[in-house]
Structures are given as structure tokens and as C-alpha cells.
C-alpha positions as CSV (number, residue, x, y, z in Angstrom):
1,M,-13.9,-36.1,-65.4
2,N,-15.3,-38.5,-62.7
3,K,-19.1,-38.9,-62.7
4,L,-21.1,-39.2,-59.6
5,P,-22.7,-42.6,-58.8
6,I,-26.3,-42.9,-60.0
7,A,-27.5,-43.2,-56.4
8,T,-25.9,-39.8,-55.5
9,R,-27.3,-38.1,-58.5
10,V,-30.7,-39.5,-57.8
11,Q,-30.5,-38.2,-54.2
12,I,-29.4,-34.7,-55.3
13,L,-32.1,-34.3,-58.0
14,S,-34.9,-35.6,-55.7
15,M,-33.8,-33.2,-52.9
16,L,-33.8,-30.3,-55.4
17,C,-37.5,-30.9,-56.0
18,E,-38.3,-31.4,-52.4
19,G,-37.5,-28.0,-51.1
20,S,-33.9,-28.4,-50.1
21,S,-31.3,-25.7,-50.7
22,M,-28.2,-26.4,-52.7
23,R,-25.9,-25.9,-49.8
24,S,-27.9,-28.3,-47.6
25,I,-27.8,-30.8,-50.4
26,S,-24.0,-30.3,-50.6
27,R,-23.6,-31.0,-46.9
28,I,-25.9,-34.0,-46.7
29,T,-24.5,-35.8,-49.8
30,G,-20.9,-34.8,-49.2
31,V,-20.3,-33.3,-52.6
32,S,-19.2,-29.7,-53.4
33,I,-21.7,-26.9,-54.1
34,N,-20.1,-26.6,-57.6
35,T,-20.9,-30.2,-58.3
36,V,-24.5,-29.7,-57.2
37,T,-24.7,-26.7,-59.4
38,K,-23.2,-28.5,-62.4
39,L,-25.7,-31.4,-62.0
40,L,-28.6,-28.9,-61.9
41,E,-27.4,-27.2,-65.1
42,D,-27.0,-30.6,-66.9
43,A,-30.4,-31.8,-65.7
44,G,-32.1,-28.6,-66.5
45,E,-30.9,-28.5,-70.1
46,V,-32.0,-32.1,-70.6
47,C,-35.4,-31.4,-69.0
48,V,-36.0,-28.4,-71.2
49,T,-35.5,-30.6,-74.2
50,F,-37.5,-33.5,-72.8
51,H,-40.5,-31.3,-72.0
52,D,-40.3,-29.5,-75.4
53,E,-40.2,-32.9,-77.3
54,H,-42.8,-34.9,-75.3
55,V,-45.5,-32.4,-74.2
56,R,-47.0,-32.0,-77.7
57,G,-50.4,-32.7,-79.1
58,V,-52.1,-32.4,-75.7
59,K,-55.8,-33.3,-75.9
60,A,-57.0,-30.8,-73.3
61,K,-60.4,-29.4,-72.4
62,R,-59.8,-26.7,-69.9
63,V,-56.5,-24.8,-69.4
64,Q,-55.7,-22.4,-66.6
65,V,-52.8,-20.0,-66.7
66,D,-51.1,-17.9,-64.0
67,E,-47.8,-16.3,-63.0
68,I,-45.8,-16.7,-59.8
69,W,-43.3,-14.2,-58.6
70,S,-39.7,-14.6,-57.4
71,F,-36.5,-12.6,-57.8
72,T,-33.0,-13.2,-59.1
73,Y,-29.8,-11.9,-57.3
74,A,-31.6,-9.0,-55.7
75,K,-35.1,-7.5,-55.4
76,A,-36.0,-5.0,-58.0
77,K,-35.6,-2.0,-55.6
78,N,-32.1,-3.1,-54.7
79,V,-30.7,-3.9,-58.2
80,A,-29.3,-0.3,-58.7
81,S,-27.1,-0.6,-55.7
82,A,-26.2,-4.3,-56.1
83,K,-22.6,-5.2,-56.8
84,D,-21.5,-7.4,-59.7
85,A,-25.1,-8.1,-60.7
86,P,-25.4,-10.7,-63.6
87,D,-27.8,-10.3,-66.5
88,G,-31.5,-10.3,-65.6
89,P,-31.5,-9.4,-61.9
90,G,-34.7,-8.3,-60.1
91,D,-38.2,-9.6,-60.5
92,T,-38.5,-13.0,-62.1
93,W,-41.9,-14.3,-63.1
94,T,-42.7,-18.0,-63.9
95,W,-45.7,-18.4,-66.2
96,T,-47.4,-21.8,-66.1
97,A,-50.3,-23.3,-68.0
98,L,-52.1,-26.2,-66.3
99,E,-54.7,-28.6,-67.8
100,G,-57.6,-28.7,-65.4
101,D,-58.5,-32.4,-65.6
102,T,-55.1,-34.1,-65.8
103,K,-53.2,-31.4,-63.9
104,L,-50.5,-31.5,-66.6
105,I,-48.2,-28.5,-66.8
106,V,-48.6,-27.8,-70.5
107,S,-46.1,-25.0,-70.7
108,F,-43.8,-22.9,-68.5
109,F,-41.9,-19.7,-69.2
110,V,-39.5,-17.7,-67.1
111,G,-39.2,-13.9,-67.7
112,G,-40.8,-10.6,-66.9
113,R,-44.5,-9.9,-66.7
114,D,-44.8,-7.7,-69.7
115,G,-46.7,-8.0,-73.0
116,D,-43.8,-9.6,-74.9
117,C,-43.4,-12.4,-72.3
118,A,-47.1,-13.0,-72.4
119,K,-47.0,-13.4,-76.2
120,W,-44.1,-15.9,-76.1
121,F,-45.8,-17.9,-73.3
122,M,-49.2,-18.1,-75.0
123,D,-47.7,-18.9,-78.4
124,D,-46.0,-21.9,-76.7
125,V,-49.2,-22.9,-75.0
126,A,-51.2,-22.9,-78.3
127,A,-48.5,-24.9,-80.1
128,R,-48.7,-27.7,-77.6
129,L,-52.5,-28.2,-77.7
130,A,-54.3,-30.5,-80.2
131,T,-57.9,-29.4,-79.3
132,R,-59.9,-26.3,-78.8
133,V,-59.9,-25.5,-75.1
134,Q,-61.6,-23.3,-72.5
135,L,-58.9,-21.0,-71.3
136,T,-59.0,-19.0,-68.0
137,S,-56.5,-16.4,-66.8
138,N,-56.4,-13.7,-64.2
139,G,-57.2,-10.1,-65.1
140,H,-53.6,-9.3,-66.3
141,K,-54.2,-7.1,-69.4
142,A,-51.2,-8.6,-71.2
143,Y,-53.2,-11.8,-71.7
144,L,-55.8,-10.1,-74.0
145,E,-53.5,-9.4,-76.9
146,A,-51.4,-12.5,-76.3
147,V,-54.4,-14.9,-76.4
148,E,-55.8,-13.2,-79.5
149,R,-52.4,-13.6,-81.3
150,A,-51.9,-17.2,-80.3
151,F,-55.5,-18.6,-80.7
152,G,-57.4,-16.1,-82.7
153,A,-61.1,-17.2,-82.5
154,D,-60.3,-20.8,-81.9
155,V,-60.6,-20.7,-78.1
156,D,-63.2,-20.2,-75.4
157,Y,-61.4,-17.6,-73.2
158,A,-62.4,-15.8,-70.0
159,Q,-60.7,-13.8,-67.3
160,L,-61.3,-14.3,-63.6
161,V,-60.8,-11.0,-61.8
162,K,-60.6,-11.0,-58.0
163,L,-61.9,-8.1,-56.1
164,Y,-60.1,-7.1,-52.9
165,G,-61.1,-5.1,-49.9
166,A,-58.9,-3.0,-47.6
167,S,-55.4,-4.2,-46.9
168,A,-54.9,-6.4,-43.9
169,D,-53.9,-4.6,-40.8
170,S,-50.2,-4.3,-40.0
171,F,-50.4,-6.6,-37.0
172,K,-50.9,-9.6,-39.4
173,G,-47.6,-9.1,-41.1
174,R,-46.4,-7.8,-44.4
175,Y,-47.3,-10.9,-46.4
176,S,-50.9,-11.1,-45.3
177,P,-53.0,-10.4,-48.4
178,A,-56.0,-8.1,-48.6
179,E,-59.3,-9.8,-48.2
180,C,-60.9,-11.1,-51.4
181,T,-64.4,-9.8,-51.3
182,G,-65.6,-11.3,-54.6
183,I,-64.8,-12.3,-58.2
184,K,-65.9,-11.2,-61.7
185,K,-66.1,-13.8,-64.5
186,I,-65.5,-11.9,-67.8
187,P,-66.0,-13.8,-71.1
188,V,-63.5,-12.5,-73.7
189,E,-63.7,-14.9,-76.7
190,G,-65.9,-17.8,-77.8
191,K,-68.4,-19.3,-75.3
192,P,-66.6,-20.2,-72.1
193,D,-68.7,-22.3,-69.6
194,P,-69.2,-20.1,-66.5
195,K,-68.9,-23.2,-64.3
196,H,-65.3,-23.7,-65.4
197,I,-64.1,-20.2,-65.4
198,S,-61.5,-20.8,-62.6
199,T,-57.8,-20.5,-61.8
200,S,-58.0,-22.6,-58.6
201,F,-56.0,-25.5,-60.0
202,V,-53.1,-23.5,-61.4
203,E,-52.9,-21.4,-58.2
204,R,-52.7,-24.6,-56.2
205,Q,-50.0,-25.8,-58.5
206,N,-48.2,-22.5,-57.9
207,L,-48.3,-23.4,-54.1
208,T,-46.7,-26.8,-54.9
209,M,-44.1,-25.0,-56.9
210,R,-43.3,-22.5,-54.2
211,M,-43.0,-25.3,-51.6
212,S,-41.0,-27.7,-53.8
213,M,-38.2,-25.3,-54.8
214,R,-36.1,-23.4,-52.3
215,R,-35.7,-20.6,-54.9
216,F,-39.3,-19.6,-54.4
217,T,-39.3,-19.6,-50.6
218,R,-39.8,-16.1,-49.1
219,L,-37.5,-14.5,-46.6
220,T,-34.5,-16.8,-47.2
221,N,-31.2,-16.5,-48.9
222,G,-32.0,-19.5,-51.2
223,F,-33.2,-17.3,-54.1
224,S,-31.7,-17.7,-57.5
225,K,-28.5,-15.9,-58.2
226,K,-28.6,-16.5,-62.0
227,V,-31.6,-16.5,-64.3
228,E,-30.2,-19.5,-66.2
229,N,-30.1,-21.6,-63.0
230,H,-33.7,-20.5,-62.2
231,V,-34.8,-21.8,-65.6
232,H,-32.9,-25.0,-65.1
233,M,-34.7,-25.6,-61.8
234,V,-38.1,-24.8,-63.1
235,A,-37.5,-27.2,-66.0
236,L,-36.4,-30.0,-63.6
237,Y,-39.4,-29.4,-61.4
238,T,-41.8,-29.5,-64.4
239,V,-40.5,-32.8,-65.6
240,W,-40.7,-34.2,-62.0
241,Y,-44.2,-32.8,-61.5
242,N,-45.5,-34.2,-64.9
243,W,-43.7,-37.5,-65.2
244,L,-42.4,-38.7,-61.8
245,R,-44.7,-37.4,-59.1
246,I,-48.0,-39.3,-58.6
247,H,-50.9,-36.9,-58.1
248,K,-52.8,-38.0,-55.0
249,T,-56.2,-37.4,-56.5
250,L,-55.5,-38.9,-59.9
251,R,-53.3,-41.7,-58.5
252,V,-51.1,-41.5,-61.6
253,T,-48.7,-38.9,-62.9
254,P,-50.2,-36.0,-64.9
255,A,-48.4,-37.3,-68.0
256,M,-50.1,-40.6,-67.6
257,A,-53.5,-39.0,-67.0
258,A,-53.0,-37.0,-70.2
259,G,-52.1,-40.1,-72.2
260,L,-48.6,-38.9,-73.0
261,T,-47.1,-42.1,-71.5
262,G,-48.2,-45.4,-69.9
263,K,-45.0,-45.6,-67.7
264,L,-44.2,-44.2,-64.3
265,M,-40.8,-42.7,-64.6
266,D,-38.3,-42.3,-61.8
267,W,-35.1,-40.4,-61.2
268,E,-32.9,-43.2,-62.6
269,D,-34.7,-42.7,-66.0
270,I,-33.7,-39.0,-65.9
271,T,-30.1,-39.9,-65.2
272,E,-30.1,-42.3,-68.1
273,I,-31.5,-39.6,-70.4
274,M,-28.8,-37.2,-69.1
275,D,-26.1,-39.8,-69.8
276,A,-27.4,-40.4,-73.3
277,A,-27.4,-36.7,-74.0
278,D,-23.8,-36.3,-72.6
279,E,-22.6,-39.2,-74.8
280,S,-24.3,-37.7,-77.8
281,K,-22.7,-34.4,-77.1
282,K,-19.2,-36.0,-76.8
283,R,-19.7,-37.9,-80.1
284,G,-20.7,-34.6,-81.7
285,L,-17.5,-32.9,-80.4
286,Y,-15.4,-35.8,-81.5
287,K,-16.8,-35.7,-85.1
288,K,-16.2,-31.9,-85.1
289,Q,-12.5,-32.4,-84.1
290,I,-12.1,-35.1,-86.8
291,S,-13.6,-32.9,-89.5
292,N,-11.3,-30.1,-88.5
């Protein structure tokens, strides 16, 4: 099978993380939509492994967690009447954990918004941290048991609960949120510092995520059609955000600020990792054929 030139692969991967749709990328680069999809799948698998292996032993002080909504194939209310729906249609939630000082995405998880998903997510967050942290979440009740299970008493945990007034009037449009009239800071475990009970950084990162991936854009047809490809895109975005994208305030990447690397990576580094993984996979298949 012919492999795309490195320059073309770099262009496609960078456009995927800059808000371009897959079909627009196909038109601009002159490759088929199937080729773009296959490159995303390959890159996503590599990025899941890369994140899992390299974001470990994070020396964090303050971690904020949140969830961002999207949907796969069809909105939840339309799933029952959808034709040929794949596995996992409907609401799709992306959970993220962000370190407040370095802006590093410590963990991400794609699934529902139930208690089991909260437990899987918080278990992964705890496994990647090397220090006791102050943890802040929103008021989602699923966090209470999940944090207790993952950290026990070894955490300073608080919830930030936002209080809303009446819904915005209909003239402002359906996506206008209700007015936030106040907040409540609720200590849950340990001794969280009230000054740092906040979810502002992770919510800002969620905005970057929504703007950087076409799959999260509202009122378009660029939403994910398969959960697997949604996961691949989130993994690709996370590696780009942590290791390739220079944070304007920090002036380095979050991975560099967190002490995980001293090198600024680029897309060519990602393609090299993909080539190495592909070669390793081929050698494994060859050895399997020989042994059989």
C-alpha cells in the first residue's frame, strides 16, 4: 500500500486539530475521504498509546476536572428513529482533567456521564499523579463516589456549584445560557484552599477543544459518526495540545511546563512515531506468520 508523503500527512493532521472538517481536508489536500479517515485512525491509536505511556508521574498541585458534551451519529432524542446506527450513538461526553499551573491535560475519557464513567475517569487521573493535589470539579454527583474510590483521603477535594437564574429569553436564541447568579464552594475532602476552588482553566480548555475539533462544533454536520473515531480525534488533539502547541501564557508546551520533556515536538515527530508503530506491527505479523 502506498504511503502519503510526510508533508501531506503533516498537513492533514494539523488541519484536523485546527477545526477543519474531514471533507474540507480531503478537498484541500487532494486525497480521498477514506484516506483522511484511515490516517486519523492510525494517528489516534498511536496518540492513545503515547499519552498513556508518557503522561505518568505528574507532579501537580491543582487539578480541575470537567465534561464537555457532543453527540455521535444522532442526538439522543433521534437515536430510536435513526437508520443503521452503529454502536454507541447519542450523547457523547468527553471528560478532561487539567493541571492548573502547567495547563497539562492529565487525563481524558470518552463515554457517558454516569457513575461508572466517572469512576473509570477518576481512577485514571489518580494513576497519573505523583503528588497529593487539590482537586476541583463541578457539582455533578457522580464525582463524589468516584473521587472517594480513586483517592480515598489522599486529596484536597472541593466542588464548585454554579447557581443560575431564570432562563434567557427566547429572543437570544436556544443556545443562550441562563444567567449565572452566583457560585457555592463546597469542601468535600481534606483541606482545599478556597482561593483555588475553581474550574475556570478546564472550562477554558473545553472552549479550545470545541473550537479545535470540527466534531464538537454545534449546528453542523461535522459531528462524529462513530465513537471510535471520536476517541481517535480526542487522543490526537490531546497530544497536540500537550506536546506540540505552545501555550501563549506559558510560552512553552504544557508537557514542557510539567517537566515531562525538554523538547518542542512537531507533526513530523508524530509521523515518525506512527511509522515506527506501523513497522513494529508489520514485524509482529511477520513473526506470527513464520511461527504458524
